[in-house]
C-alpha positions as CSV (number, residue, x, y, z in Angstrom):
1,M,25.4,-1.9,47.9
2,K,27.4,-0.1,50.5
3,R,27.8,2.9,48.2
4,V,24.1,3.1,47.7
5,T,23.6,3.3,51.4
6,I,26.2,6.0,51.8
7,F,24.6,7.9,49.0
8,K,21.2,7.6,50.7
9,K,22.5,8.9,54.0
10,L,24.2,11.8,52.2
11,I,20.9,12.8,50.6
12,V,18.9,12.6,54.1
13,A,21.6,14.6,55.8
14,T,21.4,17.2,53.1
15,A,17.6,17.4,53.3
16,L,17.9,17.8,57.0
17,L,20.5,20.5,56.7
18,F,18.1,22.5,54.3
19,T,15.1,21.9,56.6
20,G,17.2,23.4,59.3
21,F,18.0,26.3,57.4
22,A,14.5,26.9,56.4
23,A,13.3,26.7,59.9
24,A,15.9,29.1,61.1
25,A,14.8,31.5,58.2
26,Q,11.3,31.6,59.6
27,V,12.1,32.2,63.3
28,S,10.2,35.2,64.7
29,F,10.3,37.0,68.1
30,S,7.7,39.7,68.8
31,V,5.9,41.6,71.5
32,D,2.4,42.1,72.2
33,A,1.3,45.2,74.3
34,P,-1.5,47.6,74.3
35,R,-0.6,51.2,73.2
36,V,-2.9,53.0,75.8
37,V,-3.8,52.0,79.4
38,G,-5.3,53.5,82.3
39,L,-3.4,54.5,85.5
40,D,-5.2,51.9,87.8
41,E,-5.2,49.3,85.2
42,S,-3.1,46.1,85.4
43,F,-2.3,44.6,82.0
44,R,-0.1,42.1,80.2
45,I,3.0,42.3,78.1
46,V,3.8,39.1,76.2
47,F,7.0,38.3,74.2
48,I,6.3,35.6,71.7
49,A,8.7,33.3,69.8
50,N,7.9,30.6,67.4
51,A,10.9,28.3,68.3
52,E,12.5,27.2,71.6
53,P,14.9,29.8,73.0
54,S,18.2,28.8,74.7
55,S,18.1,32.1,76.6
56,F,15.8,35.0,77.2
57,D,17.0,38.6,78.4
58,P,14.0,40.6,79.7
59,P,13.5,44.2,78.7
60,T,13.6,47.2,81.1
61,M,10.4,48.6,82.0
62,Q,10.7,52.3,83.4
63,G,7.4,53.7,84.7
64,F,5.7,50.4,85.5
65,D,5.6,48.1,88.6
66,I,5.9,44.4,87.6
67,L,3.2,42.6,89.6
68,A,4.2,39.0,88.2
69,G,6.4,37.5,85.7
70,P,8.1,36.4,83.4
71,T,5.8,33.4,83.2
72,S,6.8,31.2,80.4
73,S,4.5,28.8,78.5
74,R,4.6,26.5,75.5
75,M,2.0,25.7,72.9
76,S,2.2,23.3,70.0
77,S,-0.5,22.2,67.4
78,T,-0.8,19.9,64.6
79,Q,-3.2,20.3,61.5
80,I,-3.8,17.9,58.8
81,I,-5.8,19.6,55.8
82,N,-6.3,17.6,52.6
83,G,-3.5,15.4,53.5
84,K,-1.1,18.2,54.1
85,K,0.4,18.3,57.6
86,S,1.3,21.5,59.4
87,E,2.8,22.2,62.7
88,S,3.1,25.3,64.9
89,F,5.1,25.8,68.1
90,E,5.1,28.8,70.3
91,V,6.7,29.9,73.6
92,S,5.5,33.1,75.5
93,Y,6.9,35.2,78.4
94,T,4.3,37.0,80.1
95,Y,4.6,40.1,82.5
96,I,1.7,41.4,84.3
97,V,2.4,45.1,85.1
98,Q,0.8,48.4,86.3
99,P,1.6,52.0,85.5
100,K,3.3,54.4,88.1
101,S,2.2,57.6,86.8
102,L,0.8,59.5,83.7
103,G,2.7,59.9,80.6
104,K,4.3,58.0,77.8
105,F,6.8,55.2,78.7
106,S,8.8,53.0,76.6
107,V,9.4,49.2,77.1
108,S,13.0,48.3,75.7
109,S,13.7,45.4,73.4
110,A,13.8,41.8,74.8
111,T,16.4,39.5,73.4
112,A,16.3,35.8,72.9
113,V,18.9,33.3,71.6
114,I,17.3,30.8,69.1
115,N,19.3,28.2,67.3
116,G,22.5,30.1,68.3
117,K,21.2,33.3,66.8
118,R,20.1,36.6,68.8
119,Y,16.6,37.9,68.1
120,S,15.2,41.3,69.5
121,T,11.8,42.7,69.5
122,Q,11.1,46.3,68.6
123,P,10.9,48.8,71.6
124,V,7.1,49.5,72.6
125,T,5.7,52.9,73.6
126,I,2.8,52.7,75.8
127,E,0.7,55.8,76.8
128,V,-0.8,56.0,80.4
129,V,-3.9,58.1,80.7
130,K,-5.9,58.9,83.8
131,G,-9.1,57.0,82.5
132,E,-12.5,56.9,84.1
133,G,-11.8,54.4,86.6
134,S,-9.2,56.5,88.4
135,S,-11.4,59.7,88.7
136,G,-13.7,58.0,91.1
137,G,-16.5,57.5,88.5
138,K,-17.5,54.3,86.9
139,S,-14.9,52.0,85.3
140,S,-14.2,51.9,81.7
141,S,-15.2,48.5,81.7
142,S,-18.6,48.8,83.2
143,Q,-21.4,48.2,81.2
144,P,-24.6,50.5,81.0
145,A,-27.9,49.2,81.6
146,A,-30.2,48.5,78.8
147,G,-31.7,51.6,77.1
148,N,-28.9,53.9,78.7
149,V,-26.2,53.7,75.9
150,S,-25.0,57.3,75.5
151,S,-23.0,59.1,72.8
152,S,-20.1,58.9,74.9
153,D,-20.1,55.1,75.1
154,I,-20.2,54.7,71.3
155,F,-19.7,57.1,68.4
156,M,-18.2,57.5,64.9
157,R,-15.9,60.2,63.9
158,M,-14.6,61.4,60.4
159,S,-11.1,63.2,60.2
160,V,-9.2,64.6,57.3
161,S,-5.4,64.9,57.0
162,K,-5.9,68.5,55.8
163,G,-8.6,71.1,56.3
164,H,-7.1,73.5,53.9
165,V,-5.8,72.7,50.4
166,V,-5.6,73.9,46.9
167,K,-7.7,72.5,44.1
168,G,-6.3,69.0,43.1
169,E,-4.2,68.5,46.2
170,P,-4.9,65.1,47.5
171,L,-6.0,64.6,51.3
172,V,-7.0,61.5,53.1
173,A,-10.5,60.9,55.0
174,T,-10.6,58.4,57.6
175,L,-13.9,57.1,59.3
176,K,-13.6,55.3,62.6
177,L,-15.8,53.9,65.2
178,Y,-15.1,54.2,69.0
179,T,-16.9,52.1,71.7
180,K,-16.7,50.9,75.2
181,M,-18.9,48.1,74.6
182,P,-19.1,45.0,72.9
183,I,-20.8,45.2,69.3
184,A,-22.7,42.4,67.8
185,G,-23.3,43.8,64.3
186,F,-24.2,46.8,62.1
187,E,-27.1,47.8,60.0
188,G,-28.4,50.8,57.9
189,V,-24.9,51.9,57.0
190,K,-24.7,55.3,55.1
191,F,-21.3,56.5,54.1
192,P,-20.7,59.9,52.7
193,S,-20.7,60.5,48.7
194,F,-18.2,63.3,48.7
195,N,-19.7,65.7,46.3
196,G,-17.3,68.1,44.9
197,F,-14.2,65.6,45.4
198,W,-12.7,62.8,43.1
199,S,-12.7,60.0,45.7
200,Q,-11.6,56.6,46.0
201,E,-11.5,54.0,49.0
202,I,-7.9,53.2,49.7
203,E,-8.6,51.0,52.9
204,T,-11.8,48.9,53.3
205,P,-11.2,46.2,56.3
206,Q,-12.9,42.9,55.5
207,N,-12.9,42.2,59.2
208,I,-13.2,45.0,61.7
209,E,-10.5,45.0,64.3
210,F,-10.4,47.1,67.4
211,V,-7.3,48.6,69.0
212,R,-7.2,50.8,72.0
213,E,-7.0,54.6,71.4
214,N,-6.9,57.7,73.8
215,V,-9.7,60.1,73.0
216,G,-9.6,63.0,75.5
217,G,-7.9,61.0,78.2
218,V,-10.5,58.2,78.0
219,I,-9.7,54.8,76.6
220,Y,-11.8,53.3,73.9
221,N,-11.7,50.5,71.5
222,A,-11.3,52.0,68.0
223,A,-11.9,50.2,64.6
224,L,-11.1,51.7,61.2
225,L,-14.3,51.5,59.0
226,R,-13.1,53.2,55.7
227,R,-10.2,55.3,54.5
228,Y,-10.7,57.5,51.3
229,M,-8.4,59.3,49.1
230,L,-10.0,62.7,48.2
231,M,-9.0,65.2,45.5
232,P,-11.1,68.4,45.3
233,Q,-12.4,69.4,41.8
234,Q,-13.9,72.7,42.7
235,T,-13.0,75.7,44.8
236,G,-14.6,77.2,48.0
237,T,-15.8,75.4,51.1
238,I,-16.8,71.8,50.4
239,S,-18.9,69.9,52.9
240,I,-18.5,66.2,53.5
241,D,-21.7,64.5,54.3
242,P,-22.3,63.0,57.6
243,S,-22.2,59.2,58.0
244,E,-24.7,57.1,59.9
245,M,-25.2,53.6,61.0
246,I,-27.3,51.6,63.5
247,C,-25.0,49.4,65.7
248,Q,-26.2,46.3,67.6
249,V,-24.8,46.9,71.2
250,Q,-24.6,44.3,73.9
251,V,-25.5,45.5,77.3
252,K,-26.3,43.9,80.6
253,A,-29.9,43.1,81.1
254,A,-31.6,44.8,84.2
255,Q,-31.8,42.4,87.2
256,S,-33.8,42.8,90.2
257,S,-32.0,43.3,93.6
258,S,-34.0,40.6,95.3
259,G,-33.4,36.9,94.9
260,R,-29.6,37.5,93.6
261,S,-27.4,34.3,93.4
262,V,-23.8,34.2,94.0
263,F,-23.4,33.0,90.4
264,D,-25.2,35.9,89.0
265,D,-22.0,37.8,88.6
266,F,-20.4,34.8,86.6
267,F,-23.4,34.3,84.3
268,S,-24.7,37.8,83.8
269,D,-27.4,38.1,81.0
270,Y,-26.8,40.2,78.1
271,Q,-29.1,41.6,75.6
272,T,-28.6,43.5,72.3
273,V,-30.0,46.9,71.8
274,K,-29.7,49.2,68.7
275,K,-28.1,52.5,68.8
276,R,-28.2,55.0,65.9
277,I,-24.7,56.9,65.6
278,S,-23.7,59.4,63.2
279,A,-20.3,61.1,62.3
280,P,-20.8,64.8,61.9
281,G,-19.9,66.3,58.5
282,I,-16.8,68.1,57.8
283,R,-15.8,71.3,56.0
284,V,-12.7,71.6,53.7
285,V,-11.6,74.9,52.4
286,V,-10.3,74.6,48.8
287,D,-8.3,77.4,47.5
288,P,-7.9,78.1,43.7
289,L,-4.6,77.4,42.1
290,P,-2.5,80.6,41.4
291,A,-2.9,82.4,38.0
292,G,-0.2,82.3,35.5
293,A,0.0,78.5,34.9
294,P,2.5,77.5,32.2
295,A,1.2,76.3,29.0
296,S,2.5,72.8,29.9
297,F,0.5,72.5,33.2
298,A,-1.5,69.3,33.0
299,G,-3.1,69.5,36.6
300,G,-0.4,67.9,38.5
301,V,-0.3,69.1,42.2
302,G,2.4,67.7,44.4
303,E,6.0,67.0,43.9
304,Y,7.2,65.3,40.8
305,R,10.3,64.2,38.6
306,M,10.2,63.4,34.9
307,E,12.2,61.1,32.7
308,A,11.8,60.9,28.9
309,K,13.6,58.5,26.4
310,F,13.0,56.3,23.5
311,S,12.8,52.6,23.7
312,R,15.7,52.3,21.3
313,D,18.3,54.7,20.3
314,S,18.2,53.7,16.7
315,V,15.8,52.2,14.3
316,N,15.3,51.7,10.5
317,A,12.6,53.5,8.7
318,N,9.2,52.0,8.9
319,E,10.0,50.3,12.1
320,A,8.1,50.8,15.4
321,V,9.6,52.7,18.3
322,S,8.3,54.4,21.4
323,L,8.8,57.6,23.4
324,I,8.4,56.7,27.1
325,I,7.8,59.5,29.5
326,T,7.7,58.5,33.1
327,I,6.4,60.8,36.0
328,T,7.3,59.9,39.4
329,G,6.4,61.6,42.8
330,S,3.5,62.1,45.1
331,G,0.3,64.1,44.6
332,N,-2.7,63.7,42.4
333,I,-0.6,61.5,40.2
334,N,-3.6,59.5,38.9
335,L,-5.2,62.5,37.5
336,I,-2.2,63.8,35.5
337,E,-2.7,64.1,31.7
338,S,-0.2,63.1,29.2
339,P,2.5,65.7,28.3
340,K,2.2,67.3,24.8
341,V,4.9,66.2,22.4
342,D,5.8,67.8,19.0
343,F,6.9,65.1,16.6
344,P,8.4,65.5,13.1
345,V,6.1,65.3,10.2
346,D,7.8,62.1,9.1
347,F,6.6,60.2,12.0
348,E,3.4,58.4,12.2
349,K,1.8,58.6,15.6
350,Y,-0.5,56.4,17.4
351,D,-2.7,56.7,20.6
352,V,-0.8,57.1,23.8
353,K,-0.7,54.2,26.2
354,I,-1.0,55.1,29.9
355,S,0.3,52.8,32.8
356,D,-0.6,54.0,36.3
357,K,1.8,52.5,38.8
358,S,0.8,54.6,41.6
359,N,-0.3,53.3,45.1
360,K,-2.6,54.9,47.7
361,S,-1.9,54.8,51.3
362,G,-2.9,56.9,54.5
363,S,-0.4,59.6,53.5
364,G,-1.7,59.9,50.0
365,A,-1.0,58.8,46.5
366,S,2.6,58.3,45.2
367,G,4.4,56.2,42.7
368,S,4.8,56.7,39.0
369,K,2.6,57.2,35.8
370,V,4.2,56.0,32.5
371,F,3.1,57.5,29.1
372,E,4.1,55.7,26.0
373,Y,3.9,57.3,22.6
374,P,4.1,54.6,19.8
375,L,5.7,55.9,16.7
376,I,6.8,54.7,13.1
377,P,9.2,57.0,11.3
378,R,8.7,57.0,7.6
379,G,12.1,58.7,6.7
380,A,15.6,58.1,7.2
381,G,18.0,60.5,9.0
382,V,18.8,62.0,12.5
383,F,15.5,63.6,14.1
384,S,15.4,65.9,16.9
385,I,12.3,66.1,19.3
386,P,11.9,69.3,20.8
387,S,12.2,69.3,24.8
388,V,9.2,68.0,26.4
389,D,8.0,70.2,29.2
390,F,5.8,69.2,32.2
391,S,4.6,71.7,34.9
392,Y,3.1,71.1,38.1
393,Y,2.1,73.1,41.2
394,D,4.3,72.4,44.2
395,I,2.4,72.5,47.3
396,Q,5.5,73.0,49.6
397,K,7.2,75.7,47.5
398,K,3.6,77.4,46.5
399,K,4.6,77.9,42.8
400,Y,4.5,76.2,39.6
401,I,7.6,74.2,38.6
402,T,8.3,73.2,35.0
403,L,10.4,70.0,34.2
404,S,12.2,69.8,30.8
405,S,13.6,66.5,29.3
406,G,15.8,68.3,26.9
407,E,16.2,67.9,23.2
408,L,15.8,64.2,22.2
409,K,17.4,62.6,19.3
410,L,16.5,59.4,17.3
411,K,18.7,58.0,14.5
412,V,16.6,56.5,11.7
413,G,18.3,54.2,9.1
414,R,17.0,53.4,5.6
415,D,14.3,51.0,5.3
416,A,15.7,47.3,4.9
417,G,13.5,47.0,1.8
418,G,14.9,50.0,0.1
419,G,12.1,52.5,1.0
420,G,12.2,55.6,3.1
421,A,13.2,58.9,2.1
422,V,16.4,60.7,3.3
423,Y,15.4,63.2,5.9
424,G,16.5,66.8,5.0
425,S,16.8,66.2,1.4
426,S,15.7,68.9,-1.1
427,L,12.3,68.4,-2.4
428,P,9.9,70.6,-4.6
429,A,7.1,72.0,-2.7
430,G,4.1,69.9,-2.2
431,V,5.9,66.6,-2.8
432,N,5.4,64.2,0.0
433,K,8.7,62.6,1.1
434,Q,7.1,59.3,1.7
435,A,6.2,58.9,-1.9
436,V,9.7,59.4,-3.2
437,R,11.2,56.3,-4.7
438,S,14.3,55.7,-6.6
439,L,14.6,57.8,-9.7
440,S,16.5,55.3,-11.7
441,D,13.4,53.2,-11.8
442,D,11.1,56.0,-12.9
443,V,13.0,58.1,-15.6
444,R,13.7,56.4,-19.1
445,Y,15.9,57.5,-22.1
446,I,14.0,59.2,-24.9
447,K,13.2,56.8,-27.8
448,I,13.8,58.3,-31.3
449,G,12.4,57.1,-34.6
450,A,8.7,55.9,-35.4
451,S,6.6,55.8,-32.1
452,G,4.5,52.9,-33.3
453,L,1.6,54.5,-31.9
454,R,-2.0,54.0,-33.3
455,K,-5.4,55.8,-32.7
456,G,-7.3,54.5,-29.9
457,N,-11.0,54.6,-29.1
458,S,-13.0,57.9,-28.9
459,M,-12.7,59.6,-25.5
460,M,-15.5,59.4,-23.0
461,F,-15.3,63.2,-22.1
462,G,-18.4,65.1,-23.5
463,S,-20.3,61.9,-24.2
464,L,-23.9,61.3,-22.9
465,V,-22.6,58.8,-20.3
466,Y,-20.1,61.2,-19.0
467,I,-22.7,63.8,-18.7
468,I,-25.2,61.4,-16.8
469,A,-22.2,60.3,-14.5
470,L,-21.3,63.9,-13.8
471,A,-24.9,64.7,-12.9
472,L,-25.2,61.8,-10.5
473,I,-21.9,62.6,-8.9
474,I,-23.2,66.3,-8.2
475,A,-26.6,65.2,-7.0
476,F,-24.9,62.6,-4.8
477,Y,-22.6,65.3,-3.3
478,F,-25.5,67.7,-2.3
479,V,-27.4,64.8,-0.7
480,A,-24.3,63.6,1.2
481,L,-23.7,67.2,2.2
482,R,-27.2,67.7,3.5
483,I,-26.9,64.5,5.4
484,L,-23.6,65.5,6.9
485,S,-24.7,68.9,7.6
486,K,-27.7,67.4,9.8
487,R,-25.3,64.9,11.5
488,I,-22.9,67.8,12.3
489,E,-25.7,70.0,13.8
490,M,-26.9,66.9,15.9
491,N,-23.3,66.3,17.2
492,R,-23.0,70.0,18.2
493,D,-25.9,69.3,20.7
494,V,-23.8,68.1,23.4
495,A,-26.8,67.6,25.7
496,G,-28.9,65.9,23.0
497,V,-26.2,63.4,22.4
498,K,-25.7,62.5,25.9
499,N,-29.7,62.2,26.3
500,R,-29.5,59.7,23.1
501,K,-26.8,57.8,24.5
502,A,-28.1,57.5,28.1
503,N,-30.4,54.6,27.7
504,K,-27.8,52.8,25.6
505,V,-25.0,53.4,28.2
506,A,-27.2,52.4,31.0
507,K,-28.2,49.0,29.4
508,A,-24.6,48.2,28.8
509,R,-23.9,48.9,32.5
510,L,-27.0,47.0,33.6
511,K,-25.6,44.1,31.6
512,A,-22.5,44.0,33.6
513,A,-24.7,44.1,36.7
514,E,-26.6,41.3,35.3
515,G,-23.5,39.1,35.1
516,L,-22.4,39.9,38.7
517,M,-26.0,39.1,39.8
518,K,-25.9,35.7,38.1
519,Q,-22.5,35.0,39.9
520,S,-24.3,36.0,43.4
521,L,-21.7,38.7,44.1
522,N,-23.9,40.9,46.4
523,T,-21.5,43.9,46.8
524,A,-20.2,44.0,43.4
525,F,-23.7,43.9,42.0
526,Y,-24.8,46.7,44.0
527,E,-21.7,48.9,43.2
528,E,-22.0,48.2,39.5
529,L,-26.0,49.0,39.7
530,H,-25.2,52.3,41.7
531,R,-22.6,53.4,39.1
532,A,-25.1,52.8,36.2
533,L,-27.8,54.7,37.8
534,L,-25.5,57.8,38.6
535,G,-23.9,57.5,35.0
536,Y,-27.4,57.5,33.5
537,A,-28.5,60.3,35.6
538,S,-25.3,62.3,34.5
539,D,-25.9,61.7,30.9
540,K,-29.7,62.1,31.0
541,L,-29.8,65.1,33.1
542,T,-26.5,66.7,31.8
543,L,-25.1,66.9,35.3
544,A,-21.5,66.6,36.3
545,L,-20.7,63.6,38.4
546,S,-19.8,65.9,41.2
547,D,-23.2,67.5,41.3
548,L,-25.1,64.3,41.5
549,S,-26.7,64.8,44.9
550,R,-30.1,63.6,45.6
551,E,-31.5,67.0,45.9
552,K,-30.1,68.0,42.5
553,I,-31.2,64.9,40.7
554,R,-34.7,65.3,42.0
555,E,-34.7,69.0,41.0
556,S,-33.4,68.3,37.4
557,L,-36.0,65.4,37.1
558,S,-38.8,67.9,38.1
559,A,-37.5,70.6,35.8
560,K,-38.0,68.0,32.9
561,K,-41.4,67.3,34.2
562,V,-40.8,63.7,35.1
563,N,-43.6,61.8,36.8
564,E,-43.1,62.3,40.7
565,E,-43.6,58.6,41.2
566,L,-40.5,57.8,38.8
567,T,-38.4,60.3,40.6
568,N,-39.3,58.8,44.1
569,E,-38.4,55.5,42.5
570,F,-35.1,56.6,41.2
571,I,-34.1,58.0,44.6
572,S,-35.3,55.0,46.4
573,L,-33.3,52.6,44.2
574,I,-30.2,54.7,44.5
575,D,-30.6,54.4,48.4
576,A,-31.3,50.8,48.3
577,C,-28.0,50.2,46.4
578,E,-26.0,52.2,48.8
579,Y,-27.5,50.5,51.8
580,A,-27.3,46.9,50.2
581,R,-23.4,47.4,49.5
582,Y,-22.7,47.4,53.3
583,A,-25.6,45.3,54.5
584,P,-25.6,41.6,54.8
585,D,-26.3,39.6,51.6
586,G,-30.1,39.6,50.9
587,G,-29.9,36.9,48.4
588,G,-30.6,36.5,44.7
589,V,-34.2,37.2,44.9
590,E,-33.6,40.8,46.2
591,M,-30.8,41.3,43.6
592,H,-33.1,40.2,40.8
593,S,-36.0,42.5,42.2
594,N,-33.6,45.6,42.3
595,Y,-32.4,44.8,38.8
596,E,-35.9,44.5,37.3
597,R,-36.6,47.8,39.0
598,A,-33.8,49.6,37.4
599,I,-34.9,48.2,33.8
600,K,-38.3,49.3,34.5
601,L,-37.2,52.8,35.8
602,I,-35.0,53.5,32.9
603,S,-37.6,52.4,30.4
604,G,-40.1,54.7,32.0
605,L,-37.7,57.7,32.0
606,E,-37.1,57.1,28.2
607,V,-40.7,57.2,27.2
């Protein structure tokens, strides 16, 4: 019994020890401070720890007057959700400071000792600007009266990381909202379509968060709305369309000067007004790539490295192996095509498998792209693959760079089943190496003496059945030739093929949208419906996706003498999809109505 008690105590002590280690591993010590402040503004700098410090060493704050602090406070909370208990604890040290002069000033690291270990915060740089309040004008925190919301109080701005690029060079477009006033909501959002660019959203915040930013010496609350990765697909000056939205802004309601109470300043009435704002369009100059691109140029623009190797150094004949080519770097990596590889005739080749392992960020696309070439060697021997070349345009060096893998070798042994020709053996012209088998099984000794042969049945050659069969074969040949000629002629008509397939493709995409509608996925449904309509227009009107502007669609439909009512309905439905993706959920009824509109519209265009 005594041994059992000691064993239990040992288990409890071990559990407490590991609990202490886990708690120590989760300790954090951070700082919370604004990045931009006004010269006459007093603000807080807070140092936060999630465990009790045994000591706190304050930072040095050059360029700031400390009005109060450090003031320490502690907060703990306990939550029980579905029977699971969670606890949190927080200790904060707060300073209230005010800038001494304009400029950028650093707040050094603060240090705290927690559980016998020292933790330090990251240094913080704070920019001090003049601001509106220090120029004798109204304070940046003042609210305009209802109906007096100006373009300097709230606006949108689209910016690009580069304004002058070459074709295929990636750039990042960022759309931000700047405001001095509280915002209650948005409506009528219209984002640009980026005609002439390959585009992809790389950052779409689910919850809009505002941070302070300095805009021309004025402090605004700025929020990221969208960030896009753009890759120009044509040359010249490409315009990015303006963005628009309607903001629901909260402003102080107008009050009469008579009959004011002392409590009016504490209980001011606010009202919501609508303000339409827009981000002006931007022009990007796109230069063509220089002439003289190598034959191995596959559209890569940026800076890359290449590695080529077989999945195995040696295999047996009729066994599968893969040649793996990995391209790593930054640029338009997701648009790179597979390098050309010349394999020996003895290799059976299959479709290339492509794995895109790139990631998109505010600085562009980077990562790797893997091309896997599945192969089955049918003969034995040592095979040499000519050097694989990959060329790209280096933006920094402004010239084409060619990467070479060098000669690749693969040792192929004989098939375990006895098959497989020997690579390099001497064979007569026209003989397939794969068909060669052991000669000892094919050649027999000459038999002498009586053959023992007897006369067989009469030959079919020249008989009536032979002539009828031959005539049927010839007739079938000419009929099949005529049918195939018509099919080849139809397939040469690319525009006709796209036109015939347009309705089929659109219905397939609408089927996917129908599934999303049944799941009540509002945003995903409208994105799929929008893609289906644009894809149908591209196939039906034989237009490239980069040319699918509303004006081009309307012009092409008019050229095909499509009813004006159907044309207006097509444009209206596209607008409805774009608005609905960013508007509040309209419910299943509205999704079903737009889905029925799409089916009716496509059916009308196919008549």
